[in-house]
C-alpha positions as protocol buffer text, in pm:
chain_id: "A"
residue {
  index: 1
  type: UNK
  ca { x: 2702 y: 1053 z: 3069 }
}
residue {
  index: 2
  type: UNK
  ca { x: 2696 y: 759 z: 2767 }
}
residue {
  index: 3
  type: UNK
  ca { x: 2840 y: 432 z: 2896 }
}
residue {
  index: 4
  type: UNK
  ca { x: 2881 y: 119 z: 2661 }
}
residue {
  index: 5
  type: UNK
  ca { x: 2620 y: -155 z: 2718 }
}
residue {
  index: 6
  type: UNK
  ca { x: 2726 y: -500 z: 2558 }
}
residue {
  index: 7
  type: UNK
  ca { x: 2435 y: -721 z: 2436 }
}
residue {
  index: 8
  type: UNK
  ca { x: 2448 y: -1108 z: 2290 }
}
residue {
  index: 9
  type: UNK
  ca { x: 2188 y: -1146 z: 1988 }
}
residue {
  index: 10
  type: UNK
  ca { x: 2141 y: -1367 z: 1725 }
}
residue {
  index: 11
  type: UNK
  ca { x: 2328 y: -1322 z: 1434 }
}
residue {
  index: 12
  type: UNK
  ca { x: 2081 y: -1287 z: 1190 }
}
residue {
  index: 13
  type: UNK
  ca { x: 1935 y: -982 z: 1420 }
}
residue {
  index: 14
  type: UNK
  ca { x: 2234 y: -790 z: 1425 }
}
residue {
  index: 15
  type: UNK
  ca { x: 2207 y: -789 z: 1067 }
}
residue {
  index: 16
  type: UNK
  ca { x: 1851 y: -690 z: 1000 }
}
residue {
  index: 17
  type: UNK
  ca { x: 1895 y: -371 z: 1319 }
}
residue {
  index: 18
  type: UNK
  ca { x: 2180 y: -321 z: 1058 }
}
residue {
  index: 19
  type: UNK
  ca { x: 1992 y: -298 z: 781 }
}
residue {
  index: 20
  type: UNK
  ca { x: 1711 y: -61 z: 945 }
}
residue {
  index: 21
  type: UNK
  ca { x: 1964 y: 152 z: 1074 }
}
residue {
  index: 22
  type: UNK
  ca { x: 2090 y: 199 z: 757 }
}
residue {
  index: 23
  type: UNK
  ca { x: 1692 y: 271 z: 619 }
}
residue {
  index: 24
  type: UNK
  ca { x: 1613 y: 498 z: 916 }
}
residue {
  index: 25
  type: UNK
  ca { x: 1931 y: 665 z: 949 }
}
residue {
  index: 26
  type: UNK
  ca { x: 1978 y: 611 z: 1304 }
}
residue {
  index: 27
  type: UNK
  ca { x: 2241 y: 433 z: 1480 }
}
residue {
  index: 28
  type: UNK
  ca { x: 2190 y: 74 z: 1602 }
}
residue {
  index: 29
  type: UNK
  ca { x: 2295 y: 273 z: 1950 }
}
residue {
  index: 30
  type: UNK
  ca { x: 2006 y: 517 z: 1878 }
}
residue {
  index: 31
  type: UNK
  ca { x: 1765 y: 251 z: 1814 }
}
residue {
  index: 32
  type: UNK
  ca { x: 1792 y: 57 z: 2150 }
}
residue {
  index: 33
  type: UNK
  ca { x: 1829 y: 370 z: 2338 }
}
residue {
  index: 34
  type: UNK
  ca { x: 1510 y: 501 z: 2217 }
}
residue {
  index: 35
  type: UNK
  ca { x: 1358 y: 158 z: 2276 }
}
residue {
  index: 36
  type: UNK
  ca { x: 1479 y: 203 z: 2614 }
}
residue {
  index: 37
  type: UNK
  ca { x: 1312 y: 565 z: 2664 }
}
residue {
  index: 38
  type: UNK
  ca { x: 966 y: 438 z: 2574 }
}
residue {
  index: 39
  type: UNK
  ca { x: 974 y: 144 z: 2757 }
}
residue {
  index: 40
  type: UNK
  ca { x: 1106 y: 340 z: 3044 }
}
residue {
  index: 41
  type: UNK
  ca { x: 862 y: 633 z: 3043 }
}
residue {
  index: 42
  type: UNK
  ca { x: 535 y: 410 z: 2873 }
}
residue {
  index: 43
  type: UNK
  ca { x: 502 y: 715 z: 2663 }
}
residue {
  index: 44
  type: UNK
  ca { x: 438 y: 604 z: 2274 }
}
residue {
  index: 45
  type: UNK
  ca { x: 607 y: 802 z: 1995 }
}
residue {
  index: 46
  type: UNK
  ca { x: 325 y: 830 z: 1700 }
}
residue {
  index: 47
  type: UNK
  ca { x: 384 y: 506 z: 1463 }
}
residue {
  index: 48
  type: UNK
  ca { x: 636 y: 321 z: 1729 }
}
residue {
  index: 49
  type: UNK
  ca { x: 314 y: 129 z: 1900 }
}
residue {
  index: 50
  type: UNK
  ca { x: 470 y: -197 z: 2089 }
}
residue {
  index: 51
  type: UNK
  ca { x: 364 y: -522 z: 1901 }
}
residue {
  index: 52
  type: UNK
  ca { x: 137 y: -722 z: 2134 }
}
residue {
  index: 53
  type: UNK
  ca { x: 491 y: -1006 z: 2140 }
}
residue {
  index: 54
  type: UNK
  ca { x: 706 y: -689 z: 2283 }
}
residue {
  index: 55
  type: UNK
  ca { x: 422 y: -596 z: 2539 }
}
residue {
  index: 56
  type: UNK
  ca { x: 437 y: -916 z: 2632 }
}
residue {
  index: 57
  type: UNK
  ca { x: 821 y: -925 z: 2712 }
}
residue {
  index: 58
  type: UNK
  ca { x: 822 y: -623 z: 2935 }
}
residue {
  index: 59
  type: UNK
  ca { x: 900 y: -731 z: 3277 }
}
residue {
  index: 60
  type: UNK
  ca { x: 966 y: -1122 z: 3182 }
}
residue {
  index: 61
  type: UNK
  ca { x: 1351 y: -1072 z: 3283 }
}
residue {
  index: 62
  type: UNK
  ca { x: 1243 y: -901 z: 3656 }
}
residue {
  index: 63
  type: UNK
  ca { x: 1415 y: -1126 z: 3919 }
}
residue {
  index: 64
  type: UNK
  ca { x: 1602 y: -1295 z: 3677 }
}
residue {
  index: 65
  type: UNK
  ca { x: 1906 y: -1482 z: 3838 }
}
residue {
  index: 66
  type: UNK
  ca { x: 2062 y: -1599 z: 3498 }
}
residue {
  index: 67
  type: UNK
  ca { x: 2458 y: -1502 z: 3521 }
}
residue {
  index: 68
  type: UNK
  ca { x: 2683 y: -1497 z: 3218 }
}
residue {
  index: 69
  type: UNK
  ca { x: 2798 y: -1846 z: 3268 }
}
residue {
  index: 70
  type: UNK
  ca { x: 2457 y: -1974 z: 3254 }
}
residue {
  index: 71
  type: UNK
  ca { x: 2469 y: -1824 z: 2902 }
}
residue {
  index: 72
  type: UNK
  ca { x: 2760 y: -1954 z: 2824 }
}
residue {
  index: 73
  type: UNK
  ca { x: 2677 y: -2328 z: 2932 }
}
residue {
  index: 74
  type: UNK
  ca { x: 2377 y: -2275 z: 2713 }
}
residue {
  index: 75
  type: UNK
  ca { x: 2579 y: -2162 z: 2390 }
}
residue {
  index: 76
  type: UNK
  ca { x: 2828 y: -2459 z: 2428 }
}
residue {
  index: 77
  type: UNK
  ca { x: 2526 y: -2742 z: 2451 }
}
residue {
  index: 78
  type: UNK
  ca { x: 2340 y: -2520 z: 2183 }
}
residue {
  index: 79
  type: UNK
  ca { x: 2613 y: -2543 z: 1908 }
}
residue {
  index: 80
  type: UNK
  ca { x: 2802 y: -2942 z: 2030 }
}
């Protein structure tokens, strides 16, 4: 079963993802799905090794208590 997931990302990152999507022939949704499948199983697909920066992020949000309201406040402060 497929379920919709909304992600909030920087505009530049979204544009880069779309360009990569066009080059790779995969949708952005498929790229995200592939990434989640990769980190879930810890099995590396040849040519998709995790960079040190991405590897350092694994588990970084475990136990996070940030809410959508926190995110909205952050954006309001950032773009004042």
